N, C-alpha and C positions, 0 to 999 in steps of 0.2 A: 591604603586607600588612595584613590586618584586625587591629584591636586588640581587639575584643570577642569573647567566646565565641560569642555568637549569630551574629556575622558569619562566624566560622570554620565553624560548623556549617552555615550557609547555603552556603558555598563547597563543603563536602563533599557536601551534598545536590545542589547544581547539577551537580557532577561526575558523580554517579551517574545523575542524570536525563539528562544529556547523552549518556552512554554508552548508556543504555537507548534513547533516542530515535534515536540513530544506528543501532543494531542493528535497530530496528523499521523505519526507512526503508529499510535495506538489504534486509530481508525483503520489503517491499512491492515494491521494484524487481525482486527475483528472481521473485516470484509474478506480476508483470505480464509479465515476459519469457516465463515458462512459459505463461501464458494466451495471449499473442499467438502463440507458436509452435504451440500446439495448435489455435488458430483457423486459422492458415495451413495446417496439415497436414490440416485438415478432419476432425477427430476430435470429433464433436459431444458424445458422452457425457463424454469427458475434459475437453473445453473448458468444458462447462457446470459440471462439478464444480469445476474450477479457478477459474472466474469467481465461483461462490458463495463459495468460500473467500476469494478476493481481496476481494470486496465486504464480507465480514464483517470482515476485517482493516483495510480502508480505513475502514469506519465506526467501528471501535474506535479507530483512530489519530486520527480526527477528534474523537471524543468526548473523548479524552485530550489534545487540543490538540497532537498531534505534527505533524499536518498540518491545514490549514484545511478547514472543512466543505465549502466550495464546490469546493475542489480534489478532495476525495474524490468528491463528487457528479459532477463533470465527468469524472473518470477512469472511474468506473463507467458513466456514460452513453455515453462514447465506445467503451469496450470492448464494451458490450452492442450498440451500433449496428454495430460491426465484426463481431460474432458473428452478428447477424441478417442481415447483407448476404448476398444470394444468391451462391453460389460460381460462379466463372467456369467455363463449360462448356469441355471440351476439344474442339478442332476436328479 
């Protein structure tokens, strides 16, 4: 266990940050699943709104170092590419 007051405070802060980071990552996963589902269901208006919200959350998470900047950029690019892909025609 830590001996100094500063070390104890640091542990308390780390615990709070850890909890906040976990909830943010969970929210990102949920939003990603919703966006993918809307893309698969071919609902363009809803999918576009979901992607905009997800992009914003990913950028904010990257800015706060919850996820890496490249990871956020890659996820956004792949989802946008999936969204822009032409839908398969029914035969």
